[in-house]
N, C-alpha and C positions, 0 to 999 in steps of 0.2 A: 752336854745336856742329856744325851742319850744314856750315858752311864748313870747319871742321877735318876733318870726315869726307870732304868732297868732295876736299880736297887729299891726304889720307892714302891714300885708296883709289885715286887715279889712278896711284900708283906700282905697278909690276908685282908687288912683293912683298906678298902678301896678309897676311903677318904683321903689317903695320902695323895691321890691325884689332884684333889682340890688345892693342895698346898704346893704342888710341884711347879717350880719355876720353868718357864719356857713353853708350857702347854697353852694353846689357844683355847678359847671358850668351847668350841666344838669338840676338841680332844678331851677336855675335862668331862663333858657330858657323856661321851662314848666310854670313857674310863669308868665313870660312876655306874653306868648301865650294864657294863659287861666285864665284871672283875675277873672272871675265869679267862676270858680272851686276853685281857691285859696281862695276866701272868704269863701266858704263852708269848705274847709280844715281848715282854720283858726278857724272857729266856732267849728269844731270837735276837734281840738287840745286844744282849751280852755276848752271844755267839758271834755276832757280826763284829763287835769291837775286838774280841779275841782274834778272830780270823784276820782282821785288818792289821793288827799288830804283827801277826805271824808273816803275812804276805810282804810287809814293808819293813821288817825288823832291821835290815841292813841298808836301808835307803835313807836319804836325807830327810824326807818326809815319812814318818812312821806312824801316822794316825794319832799322833799326840796332840794335834791341834783340836780345836773345838769340834767334837763329834756330835753335831746337833741336828738330829732328824726330827725332833719333837717341836722345834721352833724353827723359824726361818734361819738358815745358815747365813751368817754375815760374811762379807768378804767378796773377793773376786770370783768370777765364774771360771773355775779351774777344773781340770780333770780330777783332782783330788776331791773337790766338792761333789762332783757327779758320782765318783766312786763311793763316797760316804752314803749318798742317797741310795745308790744301787745295792750295796751290800746290806744296808740297814733294811731296805724293803724286802730283799730276798730272804734275809734271816728271819724277819718277822713273819713273812708269808709261809715260809717252810715250817717254822715252829707252830704256827696256828694250824696248818694242815695236819701235822703230826698229832697235835693235841686233839683235834677233831676225831682222828682215827682211833685214838686211845679212849675216847668217850669223856674227855675232861672238860669239854665246852658244851653246855646244854643247848646252845643255839644251832649246833651243827652235828652232823653224823659222819658216816663213812663217805668217802668220795664216790662219785657215780661210777657206773661201769657195770658190765654184765659179768656173770661168773665165767671164769676161764677154764677151759677143758684142755688138758694136755695128754696126748696119747703117746705112750712109749712102746715101741716095738721090741720084741725079744731079740737078743743078739742072734746072728746067723748060727744055725745048728741047734737052736733050742726050740722045743715045741711047747710053747706056752701062750696063753691068751695075752693080748696087749693089755697093759694096765692103763687105767684112766685116772688122772689126778684132777681133782676139781678144786680150784682156788675159790674159797668162799669167805675169805678173810675180809678185813676192813682196810680199804685203801686210804691213803692220805687224801684229805679233802682239799685239793689244791685250789679249786674254785672259791671255796669259802675263805681260805687263807688269803688269796689275792684280793677278793672283794673287801674283806674286813681291813686288811692292811691299807688298801687304797683309801678307804673311808677315813681311817685314823691318820696315817702319815700325810696324805695329800691334803688334809684339812688346812695345813699351814700354807701349802702352795696355792690353794684356791683364793686365799686372802691377798696374796701378793703375786700377781702373775706377770712379772716383768720377763724380759728375755732370758735372764739367768735362771730364774725359777722354772720357766717353761722348759728350758734345756734339762734341768734336773728331773722335772716331771716326766718328760718323754723318755729319758734314758734310764728309767727306773729298773731296778733289779728284777721286778716281777716279770718283765718281758723275757729275761734270761731263764728265770725259774720255770716259766710255762714250757719252754722247749726242753727242759732237763727232766722233769718229773712225769 
């Protein structure tokens, strides 16, 4: 399902979301209201699928099973299911954060933070003033990426909150992403 969503959302016509199987009502609403963000989510989900295949290419399970983050994942509560949720959430969050920094999503901007000042001292034996570098660029907006991904992906989890889904919900990849970016 994730692969289908990734290809459907990449088209500029957001009405594809209305026809997309596997989306719950709330996801369709979000998709219709935020087409630019959905393109970023699509990119992140494609990256997640690709990375999953790379990580497990020589394993018995190689992500070929239903990769469904857009609808409830059916089947047993397994490590593989939790991994699919984690890598999908992390991929979508990361892609949204990057798209915000590039100015591709009107609802968000640069990530928070203050300007960074770095002073470099001259090597020993040189008489020159220390130079100061000021980072004034646009950082990835991780907060927006996490919040939007939570709103979109977790829409399915909130409808079915049994023990398996609660496990997937809590072991989400955004937790890992927060510690890395």
